[in-house]
C-alpha positions in Angstrom: 7.5 -87.1 -18.3 4.6 -89.6 -18.5 3.9 -90.7 -22.1 0.7 -92.1 -23.6 1.6 -93.9 -26.8 5.1 -94.9 -28.0 7.1 -91.6 -28.1 10.2 -93.4 -29.3 8.4 -94.9 -32.3 8.5 -91.5 -34.0 10.8 -91.6 -37.0 11.0 -88.3 -38.9 12.3 -86.9 -42.2 12.3 -83.3 -41.1 13.3 -81.0 -38.2 10.6 -80.3 -35.6 8.2 -77.4 -35.3 6.8 -76.5 -31.9 4.3 -74.1 -30.3 2.5 -73.4 -27.0 -0.6 -71.7 -25.7 -0.7 -68.3 -24.0 -0.7 -69.8 -20.5 2.3 -72.0 -21.6 0.5 -75.2 -20.5 -0.4 -76.7 -23.9 2.5 -77.7 -26.1 2.5 -79.2 -29.5 5.4 -80.6 -31.5 5.0 -81.7 -35.2 7.2 -83.1 -37.9 7.3 -84.9 -41.2 7.1 -88.7 -40.5 8.9 -91.4 -42.4 5.6 -92.0 -44.4 5.7 -88.3 -45.7 2.7 -87.4 -43.5 2.5 -85.0 -40.7 2.7 -86.4 -37.1 2.3 -84.5 -33.9 2.5 -84.9 -30.1 0.6 -82.9 -27.5 1.1 -82.0 -23.8 -1.5 -80.2 -21.7 0.6 -79.8 -18.6 3.7 -78.0 -19.8 5.5 -81.2 -20.8 4.9 -83.3 -17.6 2.9 -85.8 -19.7 2.5 -86.3 -23.4 0.2 -87.9 -26.0 2.6 -89.1 -28.7 2.7 -89.6 -31.7 -0.4 -89.3 -33.7 -0.8 -88.7 -37.5 -3.1 -86.0 -38.8 -6.1 -88.1 -39.8 -6.8 -86.1 -43.0 -4.1 -88.0 -44.8 -1.8 -86.2 -47.4 1.9 -86.5 -48.3 4.3 -83.6 -47.9 8.0 -82.7 -48.1 10.1 -80.8 -45.5 9.2 -79.6 -42.0 5.6 -78.4 -41.3 4.8 -75.3 -39.3 2.6 -75.6 -36.2 0.8 -73.0 -34.0 -1.4 -73.5 -30.9 -4.2 -71.0 -30.3 -4.0 -68.8 -27.2 -6.5 -70.9 -25.2 -4.7 -74.1 -25.9 -7.7 -75.8 -27.5 -6.8 -75.7 -31.2 -3.8 -76.7 -33.4 -3.0 -75.0 -36.8 -0.7 -76.7 -39.3 0.8 -75.7 -42.6 2.9 -78.1 -44.8 4.4 -78.1 -48.3 3.6 -80.7 -50.9 5.8 -82.1 -53.7 4.4 -79.4 -56.1 5.8 -76.7 -53.7 2.3 -75.4 -52.6 1.5 -74.7 -48.9 -1.5 -76.4 -47.4 -3.4 -75.6 -44.2 -5.4 -77.6 -41.7 -6.7 -77.1 -38.2 -7.9 -79.2 -35.3 -10.4 -77.6 -32.8 -10.0 -80.4 -30.3 -6.2 -80.7 -29.9 -5.8 -83.3 -32.6 -8.8 -85.7 -32.1 -10.2 -84.6 -35.4 -9.0 -82.4 -38.3 -10.5 -80.2 -41.0 -9.8 -80.9 -44.7 -6.4 -79.7 -46.0 -6.8 -76.4 -47.9 -4.2 -75.1 -50.4 -3.2 -71.6 -49.6 -3.6 -69.9 -52.9 -1.1 -70.4 -55.8 2.2 -69.5 -54.1 5.1 -71.7 -55.0 7.8 -72.1 -52.4 11.3 -73.5 -52.2 11.4 -73.9 -48.4 9.4 -75.2 -45.5 6.8 -72.6 -44.1 7.0 -70.5 -41.0 3.8 -69.5 -39.1 2.7 -67.3 -36.2 -0.6 -66.4 -34.6 -1.2 -62.6 -34.2 -4.8 -62.2 -33.0 -5.1 -60.7 -29.5 -5.0 -63.6 -26.9 -8.2 -64.6 -25.2 -10.3 -61.9 -27.0 -13.8 -61.3 -25.7 -16.1 -62.1 -27.5 -14.0 -64.9 -29.1 -13.0 -64.2 -32.7 -11.2 -66.4 -35.3 -7.4 -66.4 -35.0 -5.4 -64.6 -37.5 -2.3 -66.4 -38.9 0.7 -65.1 -40.8 2.6 -67.7 -43.0 5.9 -67.0 -44.7 8.2 -68.9 -47.0 11.1 -68.7 -49.5 9.6 -68.1 -53.0 11.0 -69.4 -56.2 12.5 -66.0 -56.8 14.6 -66.3 -53.6 12.5 -63.6 -51.9 10.5 -64.0 -48.8 6.7 -64.0 -49.4 3.9 -63.9 -46.8 0.2 -64.3 -46.4 -2.2 -63.2 -43.6 -5.5 -64.9 -43.2 -8.3 -65.8 -40.7 -8.5 -69.4 -39.6 -12.1 -69.6 -40.9 -11.3 -68.3 -44.4 -11.6 -70.1 -47.7 -8.0 -70.2 -48.8 -8.4 -71.2 -52.4 -7.8 -67.7 -53.7 -5.6 -66.5 -50.9 -2.9 -64.0 -52.1 0.8 -63.8 -51.3 2.9 -60.6 -50.9 6.7 -60.3 -51.2 8.7 -58.6 -48.6 10.8 -55.9 -50.3 14.4 -57.1 -50.8 17.6 -55.2 -51.0 19.0 -53.9 -54.3 20.9 -56.2 -56.6 24.3 -57.0 -55.2 23.3 -56.6 -51.6 23.1 -59.6 -49.3 19.3 -59.2 -48.9 18.6 -59.2 -52.6 18.2 -62.9 -52.3 17.7 -65.4 -49.4 18.9 -68.9 -49.0 16.8 -70.6 -46.3 13.3 -71.0 -44.8 12.3 -68.0 -42.7 11.5 -68.2 -39.0 9.0 -66.0 -37.2 8.1 -65.1 -33.7 5.1 -63.0 -32.5 3.9 -61.4 -29.3 0.4 -62.8 -30.0 -0.9 -59.3 -30.9 0.6 -57.0 -33.4 4.4 -57.4 -33.5 6.2 -60.0 -35.6 10.0 -60.5 -36.1 11.0 -62.5 -39.2 14.5 -63.9 -39.6 16.0 -65.4 -42.8 19.5 -66.4 -44.0 20.5 -64.0 -46.8 22.9 -64.4 -49.7 25.9 -63.8 -47.5 24.9 -66.8 -45.3 24.2 -64.5 -42.4 20.9 -64.0 -40.6 18.9 -60.8 -41.3 15.6 -59.8 -39.7 12.6 -57.6 -40.6 9.6 -56.6 -38.5 5.9 -56.0 -38.7 4.1 -53.8 -36.2 0.5 -54.2 -37.5 -0.1 -57.9 -37.1 1.5 -58.9 -40.4 -0.4 -56.7 -42.7 2.9 -55.3 -43.9 6.6 -55.7 -43.0 8.1 -52.2 -42.4 7.1 -49.6 -44.9 10.1 -49.2 -47.1 11.4 -52.4 -45.6 14.4 -52.4 -43.4 16.5 -55.6 -43.1 18.8 -55.6 -40.2 21.8 -57.9 -39.5 20.4 -60.1 -36.8 22.1 -59.6 -33.4 23.1 -56.0 -34.1 21.4 -52.9 -32.7 19.2 -50.7 -34.9 21.8 -47.9 -35.0 23.5 -47.7 -38.4 20.9 -49.9 -40.1 20.5 -49.9 -43.9 17.1 -48.9 -45.3 15.6 -49.5 -48.7 12.8 -47.7 -50.4 10.1 -49.6 -52.3 12.3 -49.0 -55.4 15.3 -50.6 -53.8 17.2 -47.4 -53.2 19.6 -47.4 -50.3 19.6 -44.7 -47.6 
């Protein structure tokens, strides 16, 4: 690949986060740099050439890996990162990283992991509408919490919702890692997290992240749905 800028000068304190556009041509990779700020690299030709590395020019210090998402058209980048006080912050660039909006704190949620983020608005909608993002993280109570918001929202009072956990004593009563999410770009999301038994468990949303399965069903990841364990809102097993 052809590289503009010094790709090998990137020194990072976190694992990477990556995303691509709906046509799979625009790629973005982001991470926490050695200066505790978020750095990113962009390709607009499916990785044949790169602009690397650039720092988000609205400067702010963070801890852990950021989460990055590219919009469907490949023209905007969305970033969420966690600060030393365990809050999540959001920023966006509408011109693939040339300029950035001010960082906004996403409500008052306190998190013990890096964030995960997906875009769920319908790709290439006509007329164009703001993207909808779903962000999730490991709360201080060891449960997974999520928030769903528009990219043009004021996030100061944004709320967070917990995903119902299993009953006390079950592996899914508590989680032990950052979650990961994948979306079809429309309504379906799969969220995976490491539970108290150190195995991966998953839960799904089928309404664009408004809720994660009524009654919440956590499934051992990699197993078929047959024989799954369900929990009601009161934590009862069925």
